[in-house]
C-alpha positions as CSV (number, residue, x, y, z in Angstrom):
1,M,0.8,-2.9,-12.6
2,S,4.0,-4.2,-11.4
3,T,6.1,-2.3,-8.8
4,V,9.2,-4.4,-9.3
5,T,10.4,-2.2,-12.2
6,A,10.9,0.5,-9.6
7,S,13.9,-1.4,-8.3
8,R,16.0,-0.2,-11.2
9,V,15.6,3.4,-10.3
10,T,18.3,5.1,-8.3
11,P,17.1,7.5,-5.6
12,A,17.7,11.2,-6.5
13,D,20.4,13.3,-5.1
14,P,19.4,14.7,-1.6
15,A,20.3,18.2,-2.8
16,T,17.8,17.9,-5.5
17,L,15.1,16.8,-3.2
18,S,15.7,19.8,-0.9
19,S,15.4,22.3,-3.8
20,P,12.4,24.7,-3.9
21,T,11.1,23.0,-7.0
22,A,10.9,19.6,-5.2
23,R,9.2,21.2,-2.2
24,R,6.5,22.6,-4.4
25,T,5.5,19.2,-5.7
26,L,2.5,17.3,-4.3
27,D,3.3,15.6,-1.0
28,W,4.6,12.1,-1.6
29,R,2.1,10.6,0.8
30,L,-0.8,12.0,-1.4
31,R,0.9,10.6,-4.5
32,F,1.4,7.3,-2.7
33,G,-2.3,7.1,-1.9
34,G,-3.2,8.1,-5.4
35,L,-1.0,5.4,-6.9
36,S,-2.6,2.8,-4.6
37,L,-6.1,3.9,-5.7
38,I,-5.2,3.9,-9.4
39,W,-3.6,0.4,-9.3
40,G,-6.3,-0.9,-7.0
41,F,-9.1,0.2,-9.3
42,S,-7.2,-1.1,-12.3
43,F,-8.6,-4.6,-11.7
44,L,-12.2,-3.2,-11.7
45,L,-11.4,-1.4,-15.0
46,I,-10.1,-4.6,-16.6
47,K,-13.3,-6.3,-15.6
48,V,-15.5,-3.6,-17.1
49,G,-13.4,-3.5,-20.2
50,T,-13.7,-7.2,-20.9
51,D,-17.5,-6.8,-20.7
52,G,-17.4,-5.1,-24.1
53,Y,-14.2,-6.1,-25.7
54,A,-11.9,-9.1,-26.1
55,P,-9.0,-9.5,-23.6
56,F,-6.4,-8.8,-26.2
57,Q,-8.3,-5.6,-27.3
58,V,-8.4,-4.5,-23.7
59,T,-4.7,-5.0,-23.3
60,L,-3.9,-3.3,-26.7
61,G,-6.0,-0.3,-25.7
62,R,-4.4,-0.1,-22.3
63,L,-0.9,-0.2,-23.7
64,L,-1.7,2.3,-26.5
65,F,-3.1,5.0,-24.2
66,G,-0.3,4.3,-21.6
67,T,2.3,4.8,-24.3
68,L,0.7,8.1,-25.4
69,V,1.0,9.4,-21.8
70,L,4.6,8.5,-21.6
71,A,5.3,9.9,-25.1
72,A,3.8,13.2,-24.0
73,A,5.9,13.2,-20.9
74,M,9.0,12.5,-23.0
75,A,8.1,15.4,-25.3
76,V,7.7,17.8,-22.5
77,K,11.1,16.8,-21.0
78,R,12.7,16.5,-24.4
79,E,13.7,12.9,-23.8
80,R,14.8,10.7,-26.7
81,L,14.2,7.0,-27.1
82,P,17.3,4.8,-26.3
83,R,19.6,3.7,-29.1
84,G,21.3,0.5,-30.0
85,A,19.9,-2.8,-31.3
86,R,21.1,-4.7,-28.3
87,T,19.2,-2.4,-25.9
88,W,16.0,-2.6,-28.0
89,G,16.3,-6.4,-28.1
90,H,16.4,-6.6,-24.3
91,L,13.6,-4.1,-24.0
92,A,11.5,-6.2,-26.3
93,V,11.8,-9.1,-23.9
94,A,11.2,-6.9,-20.9
95,A,8.1,-5.5,-22.7
96,F,6.7,-9.0,-23.1
97,L,7.4,-10.1,-19.6
98,L,6.4,-7.0,-17.7
99,N,3.6,-5.6,-19.9
100,A,2.2,-7.6,-22.8
101,L,2.1,-11.0,-21.1
102,P,0.8,-10.1,-17.6
103,F,-1.6,-7.5,-18.8
104,S,-3.1,-10.0,-21.3
105,L,-3.3,-12.8,-18.7
106,F,-5.1,-10.6,-16.2
107,A,-7.6,-9.6,-18.9
108,F,-8.2,-13.2,-19.8
109,S,-8.4,-14.3,-16.2
110,E,-11.1,-11.7,-15.3
111,Q,-13.4,-13.2,-17.8
112,T,-14.0,-16.1,-15.4
113,I,-12.8,-14.9,-11.9
114,P,-13.8,-11.8,-9.8
115,S,-11.6,-8.7,-10.0
116,T,-11.1,-9.1,-6.2
117,L,-9.4,-12.5,-6.7
118,A,-7.3,-11.1,-9.5
119,G,-6.1,-8.2,-7.3
120,I,-5.2,-10.6,-4.5
121,C,-3.3,-12.8,-7.0
122,N,-1.3,-9.7,-8.0
123,A,-0.1,-9.4,-4.4
124,T,1.8,-12.7,-4.8
125,S,4.4,-11.1,-7.0
126,P,6.8,-10.4,-4.1
127,L,6.6,-14.0,-3.1
128,W,7.5,-15.2,-6.6
129,G,10.2,-12.6,-6.7
130,M,11.7,-13.9,-3.4
131,A,11.7,-17.5,-4.6
132,L,13.2,-16.6,-8.0
133,S,15.9,-14.3,-6.6
134,L,17.2,-17.0,-4.3
135,V,18.0,-19.0,-7.5
136,A,18.8,-16.3,-10.0
137,L,20.5,-13.6,-8.0
138,S,23.5,-14.7,-6.0
139,E,23.6,-11.4,-4.0
140,D,20.1,-12.1,-2.5
141,R,20.9,-14.6,0.3
142,P,18.1,-16.2,2.1
143,T,17.4,-15.4,5.8
144,R,15.1,-17.2,8.2
145,R,12.7,-14.3,8.2
146,R,12.4,-14.2,4.4
147,V,12.1,-17.9,4.0
148,A,9.4,-17.9,6.7
149,G,7.7,-15.1,4.8
150,L,7.7,-17.2,1.7
151,G,6.0,-20.1,3.5
152,I,3.5,-17.8,5.2
153,G,2.7,-16.1,1.9
154,F,1.9,-19.3,0.0
155,L,-0.2,-20.5,3.0
156,G,-2.2,-17.3,2.4
157,V,-2.6,-18.2,-1.2
158,L,-4.0,-21.6,-0.3
159,T,-6.4,-19.8,2.2
160,V,-7.7,-17.5,-0.5
161,L,-8.3,-20.4,-2.9
162,G,-10.0,-22.4,-0.2
163,V,-7.8,-25.5,-0.5
164,W,-9.8,-27.4,2.3
165,Q,-12.9,-27.2,0.1
166,G,-11.1,-28.7,-2.9
167,F,-11.1,-25.3,-4.7
168,Q,-14.9,-25.5,-5.2
169,G,-16.4,-22.5,-6.9
170,L,-13.1,-21.3,-8.4
171,D,-12.3,-21.3,-12.1
172,A,-8.9,-23.1,-12.1
173,T,-7.9,-21.7,-15.5
174,G,-8.7,-18.1,-14.7
175,T,-7.0,-18.3,-11.3
176,A,-3.9,-19.9,-12.9
177,M,-3.7,-17.1,-15.4
178,A,-3.8,-14.5,-12.7
179,L,-1.1,-16.2,-10.7
180,L,1.0,-16.7,-13.9
181,A,0.6,-13.0,-14.6
182,S,1.9,-12.2,-11.1
183,F,4.8,-14.6,-11.6
184,S,5.7,-12.9,-14.9
185,Y,6.5,-9.6,-13.1
186,P,9.5,-10.8,-11.0
187,V,10.8,-12.8,-14.0
188,G,10.8,-9.6,-16.0
189,W,12.4,-7.7,-13.2
190,I,15.3,-10.2,-12.9
191,Y,15.8,-10.1,-16.6
192,V,15.9,-6.3,-16.6
193,R,18.3,-6.3,-13.7
194,R,20.7,-8.6,-15.5
195,T,20.5,-7.0,-19.0
196,L,19.4,-3.4,-18.8
197,A,21.2,-2.0,-15.7
198,N,23.4,1.1,-16.3
199,T,22.5,1.7,-19.9
200,G,23.0,5.4,-19.6
201,N,19.4,6.1,-20.6
202,S,16.8,7.8,-18.4
203,H,14.1,5.6,-16.8
204,L,11.4,7.6,-18.6
205,S,13.1,6.9,-21.9
206,M,13.5,3.2,-21.2
207,T,9.9,2.8,-19.9
208,G,8.5,4.7,-22.9
209,A,10.4,2.4,-25.3
210,Q,9.3,-0.6,-23.3
211,L,5.6,0.3,-23.5
212,L,6.0,1.2,-27.2
213,L,7.4,-2.3,-27.9
214,A,4.6,-4.0,-25.8
215,T,2.0,-2.0,-27.8
216,A,3.6,-3.2,-31.1
217,Q,3.6,-6.8,-29.8
218,L,-0.2,-6.6,-29.0
219,A,-0.8,-4.8,-32.3
220,V,0.5,-7.9,-34.1
221,V,-1.2,-10.5,-31.9
222,T,-4.6,-8.9,-31.5
223,P,-5.8,-9.1,-35.2
224,L,-4.8,-12.7,-35.3
225,F,-7.0,-13.8,-32.5
226,T,-9.9,-11.3,-32.4
227,S,-12.2,-9.7,-35.0
228,W,-13.0,-6.0,-35.3
229,P,-15.7,-5.0,-32.8
230,S,-19.2,-4.8,-34.4
231,S,-20.1,-2.0,-32.0
232,F,-18.2,0.1,-29.6
233,A,-19.6,-0.1,-26.1
234,L,-19.0,3.3,-24.4
235,T,-18.6,2.3,-20.8
236,P,-16.0,-0.5,-21.5
237,L,-14.2,1.8,-23.9
238,L,-14.0,4.5,-21.2
239,A,-12.7,1.9,-18.8
240,I,-9.9,0.9,-21.2
241,V,-9.0,4.6,-21.8
242,A,-8.8,5.1,-18.0
243,L,-6.9,1.9,-17.6
244,G,-4.3,3.0,-20.1
245,T,-3.9,6.7,-19.2
246,L,-4.2,6.4,-15.5
247,G,-3.5,2.8,-14.6
248,T,-0.5,2.5,-16.9
249,G,0.9,5.8,-18.1
250,L,0.2,8.2,-15.2
251,A,0.8,5.4,-12.6
252,L,4.3,4.7,-13.9
253,L,5.2,8.4,-13.8
254,I,4.0,8.7,-10.2
255,Q,5.8,5.5,-9.3
256,Y,9.2,6.7,-10.6
257,G,8.7,10.0,-8.9
258,L,8.1,8.3,-5.6
259,V,11.1,6.1,-6.0
260,A,13.3,9.1,-6.7
261,E,12.0,10.9,-3.7
262,V,11.5,8.3,-1.0
263,G,13.5,5.3,-2.3
264,P,12.3,2.0,-3.8
265,T,11.6,0.3,-0.5
266,T,9.0,2.8,0.6
267,A,7.6,3.1,-2.9
268,Q,7.1,-0.6,-3.3
269,M,4.9,-0.7,-0.2
270,V,2.1,0.3,-2.5
271,T,1.9,-3.4,-3.4
272,Y,0.3,-4.1,0.0
273,F,-2.5,-1.6,-0.6
274,I,-3.5,-2.7,-4.1
275,P,-5.4,-5.9,-3.1
276,V,-7.3,-4.1,-0.3
277,I,-8.5,-1.4,-2.7
278,A,-9.2,-4.0,-5.5
279,T,-11.3,-6.0,-3.1
280,A,-13.2,-3.0,-1.8
281,A,-13.8,-1.8,-5.4
282,G,-15.0,-5.2,-6.6
283,V,-17.4,-5.6,-3.8
284,A,-18.7,-2.1,-3.6
285,V,-18.9,-1.2,-7.3
286,L,-19.3,-4.5,-9.1
287,G,-21.2,-6.3,-6.3
288,E,-18.8,-9.3,-6.3
289,S,-19.3,-11.8,-3.5
290,L,-16.7,-12.2,-0.8
291,S,-16.2,-15.3,1.4
292,W,-14.4,-15.1,4.7
293,S,-11.4,-16.9,3.4
294,T,-10.6,-14.2,0.8
295,P,-9.8,-11.3,3.1
296,I,-8.2,-13.5,5.7
297,G,-6.0,-15.2,3.1
298,A,-5.2,-11.8,1.6
299,V,-3.9,-10.6,5.0
300,I,-1.7,-13.7,5.3
301,V,-0.4,-13.2,1.8
302,L,0.5,-9.6,2.5
303,A,2.2,-10.5,5.8
304,G,4.3,-13.1,4.1
305,A,5.2,-10.7,1.2
306,A,6.2,-8.1,3.8
307,L,8.6,-10.6,5.5
308,T,10.1,-11.6,2.1
309,Q,11.0,-7.9,1.5
310,A,12.6,-7.4,4.9
311,R,16.3,-6.7,4.9
312,P,18.5,-7.6,7.9
313,N,19.6,-4.6,10.0
314,Q,23.2,-3.6,10.4
315,A,23.8,-5.7,13.5
316,V,22.5,-8.8,11.8
317,R,24.8,-8.1,8.8
318,K,27.8,-7.8,11.1
319,R,27.0,-11.1,12.9
320,E,26.6,-12.9,9.6
321,A,29.9,-11.4,8.3
322,S,31.7,-12.5,11.5
323,A,30.3,-16.0,11.3
324,Q,31.5,-16.3,7.7
325,A,34.9,-15.0,8.6
């Protein structure tokens, strides 16, 4: 449920956005709220799914149903899959880093940690992205505000984990898996930015191919590490179907629509609502416990993440340019 992939979408032509067809679409604020709810509840759905099925099975089902949604959208719009072995090779790596790996890690992590904690760990993606971009992307220069945001964000992570208590009551392996899943998203985004920019293919086509490849990867891995279910629990199965159709397929379609209409910066703000909804859903629906450090730490994480995403205004850019000259 990464939002970093949205960064590779170019905002639509303003003339298109002012057309009668664009005005008839659902208001972007409603779609933004819907996307926040869908991705926030995804952690609850993962938890319910793993109650009846193995983590790899949950991930495979999620990817399969998500791919079907995108395939239907491509059929309606008469989109074709991208061509070229090189493009498909890069897409296979992107599918692993942005879908197969993080989805699987979250499913495994929620066997031992609450869905609330998994949702908060997901909010660390912008922090990892900021740290990685300073190393991997020369155009992303550090600023005092963004570096401060990085430090504040990781202070929030330590607060969530209760470092002063020696991490008592936490499953270290499950928490590490959730954090690694969050780390995988910006790694995948940087890879996509370096290898798949300006391919000439539509974003729907590229994302459909990416999910198809991730599904194929899990289809190979799942039989090797799991056995065929002896019975099919209905509630977990419905959770997996919802996770795939809504939390993956429909969510990606909504996300790209938002980016085209309001731009990537506004669309990516959904990241800050996901842990709030995931926490509320876990406590209200699943009855998960919540210590004071979890919401306080989550607020600190989100504040730090917001600072890392801040861009200097025009006046600051001019001062920096003058100083360099």
